[in-house]
PAVEXDO-736356 format. One record per residue (C-alpha): x, y, z. Coordinates in steps of 0.5 Angstrom, whole numbers, plus 500, padded with zeros to 3 digits. Layout:
<nodes>
XYZ...
</nodes>
This chain:
<nodes>
475221292481218295487218290493213291500215293503208291500201290503194291500189286498182288497176284491173287490165286486160290493158293495165295487168296484174299485172306493171304492178301489181308495177312500181308497188309502189315508188311505192305504198310511197313514197306510204305505202300499206300494202296493194295492193288489186287489182280482180278477177283471176279469168278473165273475159270476153275484153276485159273492162275490169273483171273482174266478168264471171268466166268461170272461178273456177278460173283467175287471168286470163291476159290480166291476168297469170295466176298468175305476175303475181299472184306478182310482185305478191305478191313485190314487195309483201311484199318492200316490207312491203306486203300484198295485198287482192283483190276477188272476185266470188262471186255470178255468172259472165259468160255473154255469150259462152257458149263462154268460160263453162265451167260455163254452156256445159256446162249449155246443152249438157247441161241438167239432166244437166250436172254444173254444173246445180245451180250456177245458179239456174234455174227450169226449169219456167218455161221449159218445161224449158229456159233462156230466152236473150233474144238474138234481134232484133225480126224475130219468128219469122223470127229463128229462120230465121237460125240455122245449124249451124257447126262443130257449134255453133248460130250466130246471127250472131256468137253461138255455142251448144252442140249437145246430143249426139244432136241434130245434123242438120237446119236450124238452126231444127230443131236449136234446137228440140231443145236445153236452151235456147231463144233468144227475143226480147231484150225478153222478158227483163224478164218471162220470164227464168228464171235469176237474174242480177246485177241486171238484167244478162242476161250475168251469171248468178247462181251458188248459192254456198250449195251446198258443192260450188259454193262449193268449185269457185268458190273453188278458185283463191282457196284456192290464192292463200292456200295460196301466201301471195300474198294477205292479204285479200279484198273480197267483191263484192255480198254481198246477192245471196247466199243467206245472206251470213253463212254464206258469210262463215263459209265464206270465213273458214275457207277463208282461215284467218281473213284480213282480209275486207271486204264491199261492203255499202251501208248506208242511214242508221241501218242497221248491218252485222250484227255476227255476220258474220265480217268486218272491215266494209264497203268504206266508202260509209257513211263517204263519205256522212257525210264529203261532207256536212260540206262542205254549207252548211245555208243552201243547202238552201232556195234550191236546193230552190226552183231544183229546184222551178222546173225542175220546173214548180212541183212540189217533189221528194218523195224517198220518193215518187220512189224508191217510184215508181222502184223500183216501175218496176224491179219492174214492168220490168227485174226483173219476171221476179224478181217473177213467180218470187216469185209462182209460189213462193206461188201454185203447188204443194201449199202454194199461197196463195189470192190470185190471182197478179196480186194477189200480184205487185202486193203483192210489187212494192209491198213491194219498192218500199217496202223501206227498205234493200237487204235483210234477213238474217232473222231480222235485219232483220225490222223492215225488212219490217214497215216496208215492210208498214206503208207498203203498208197506208198507200198501198195499203190494198186490198192488206192482205188479200194482205199478211196472207197473204204476210207469214207466209212472207216472215218465215219464214227457212226458206221459199224465197220469203223467201230469194228476196225478200231477194235481190231487194230489193237488186236493186230498190233498186240499180236503182231508186235508185242507177241511176235516181232519182240521175239524176232529182234534180238539187238538189245532185248531190254528194249523189247518191252510192252509199251515200248518201241525197240527202234528207240534206242536211248534217252538222254537225261534231258529227255527223261526229265522233260517226260517227267515234267510232262507227266507231272503237268498232264497226268499227275495221278497216272500209275508208273511201273517197272514190272507187271504180270505182263512184262516180257522181262522183269525190271532187273533182268532188263537193267542187267541186259541194258549193260550190254549197250556199254559192253557190246564187243564183250557181248558179240564175242561171247555170242560168237563163242557160245554159238560155236558150242551150241549151234542153232539155225535161228541165230537171232533167237539164240542171241535172245535166249542168251540175253535172257539167261544172263539177264535172269541168272541164276535161273533154273533149267526148267524156267529157261526151257519154258521161256525158250519154248514160248519165245521161239513159238511166239517169234514164229520163225523156226517153229510155231504154236501150231505145227511146231518144228520138233527137230528145231525145238530139240536143238533149241532145248539142247542149247538151254541144257548146254548152259547148265551141262557144258562146263566150258560154256557154263563157266564162260557164261557165269563169267559174263554174268559176273561182269554184268551183275554189279552195273546191272544192280546199279541200273536197277537201284537208280531206276527204282529210286527214280520211279518211286520218287518221280511224278505219278503213282508208282506201283511195286509189283509183287516181289520187286522190292527185291531183285525181280528176275522173272521172264514173260508170263507165267514166269512172272506170276510165280508165288513170292516169299514175302516172309523173307522180305519182311525179315530183311526189312526188319533187319534194315529197320534195326540199322543194318545197311546191306551190301549190294548183292544177290539178296536184293536187300539193298533194293528193299532198303531203297524201296522202303525208304522212298515209299515211306517218304512218299506216303508220310511226307507228300508235301515234299513231292510237289515240284520237279527240278533236274539236278546237274553235276559238275566235273568230268563224270557229270553225264553219269549222274541223274538226279531230281529235286522234288521240292524237299526230297533229292533223288540222285543216281548213277547211269552208264556205270561201266563207262563211269568206272572206265573213266576213273569213277566220280573223281573231280565231280561235284553236285551243288545241293539246293539251299539248306541242310540235307540228310541221306535216308539210305545212310548208316548213321542218322546222326551223321553231319548234314550235307550242305552246298557243294558235295563230292559225288564220290562221297555221296555215292560211296556206299550205294549208287543212289542217294535219297536226301531230305532237307533237315534245315531250310538254311
</nodes>
């Protein structure tokens, strides 16, 4: 089995296809990447820019290059000594355009007699023997009069659906009544949908990959990749949606011959990945959460809390209460159909429980709202269910009798309701916390990241090192990451926003000034938008408008995706326009950005160096070898100018040492030197010992000895400057002679013994030292 040393993630699209990815291999090799990491490449919905809406698990996507394109990537990568990692999507299929979704079309046409009926998780009884498709508009029953039969298919405007054999003839409405599906108003999905989905996305229907036949069919092309030797490892998307993730990983490991496997698993603080899973770890959100907090100033918490309370009219944020409320809103709203399905499992049938369905649904909703992690994997994680039940008893004591009846079934891994509850709890968590509460609490938005808990403020160097040592011991081949296609803000946006923890008074004053010029009724949202602007600056007006719309609708406080508040959104977009058009506000904002930029870049370079040299397998998301200033998707999936990066790398390799400036070339220097060392000298990265400075600014240095490589960086740079810099602060190097790989002169005298940190970090806020002599 081949294991990666590092990876570089590429978003493969029809425009930047697999042939394009193959052409990038020389650059990636020069950069120092060890594996090429590809986004989903199975056949997906035509026009899809992400590939997670797979329509045919048996085909490599032709618009993305098909098998020949993947072969080209494999040949180029393997020829250059690189491995290939591919993202796969086992939980669901795309059904936005039924005719393109091979299995789904067949089920709609033949119903329960379809060869693929068992592939989908459909509650046929709840739909009266039919699949409910929430696609009709708000015209009431008259919408069915819009149905027509066109070329043997049922047409509703641009939508097309199959017609079952022997049901032809008559008006579109009459033909519709004879089908195995029923078109209903789109608003009915929240309560009545009878097929399991990916989260609340109606266009992504979950598949029952726990069935051996479905597993085999949905992994036939993946098996082909490994048979041909094109792919060396897999990243598994959303394992928490699966019936039994551990069992699935066992089958996948067998299919791939024990290849490198990663799971996109979100771990809450203190939660551990099940050790029995045959995989190499997570995709790294847990590492991101710890690393980000190393650059947050503990002293900034109280003043930024006060600002948040002020913006909320004097009401402080109670994070546990907020997420219990937002998760309950999801359970009662867009995922209520899932709760009702759970309710039916315990209130109907020969083993029905006695409590009324309304009380059972209420209790299940509360349990989901209070569940502390994404899901359990019974019997693993039983304590999380007990914790949720205790919270329900505390906050809703009147539900205790219903809990007493429910818990025996919810804790029994052999019951269907227990399994479905586990699959549902992660959906409620993701939608209620990541996609709602993260947009409501604006205290310090660099903390509102996937896999992180915004209520956890800062991490000390000691805690950071402890986490690194834990990773080295438990999951040495797990991925670490700083940016992904799903992060809410790119790594360098977060690094700049974290500077606000060192300048809370400056920020509070700025927010108050800007709020006067651009009043918005939702003041926490205004704060969130202002942080996005300064964090991503310079950002185009178009990108910022798109972000504001998504952020406000996800928050769901002043507007929403459904029934949006037009008047509010007009005011919100006027705020965005004012950033560019109001000369006073614009100049003021640019001045704040100038104050944040240099310390933000310092945070960025140190964070990247620590990630790339730390335990685990570091991933570099496309383009993040330079400044990554993207916001939430789809902004972070934009094309990347690799040619410009390659030109800068060539100059760096020619001896140029760039300034730390807008170009991001300094980050490219750090990334290339760290990745190359990691790939070419793996024996230097086998240990882990924290480095500690001496002197008045010792707390601002963070460093580690990996056993032949020293990574040294700067934290809390604003406070460092205010205390006069590194004057009087020293670092004692391990025995031997050391050379900084980021330095301008390779022939410069080696460093030994005690060195002045001010000299070591004179050019850059980071240093990457290798031992040239043992003594």
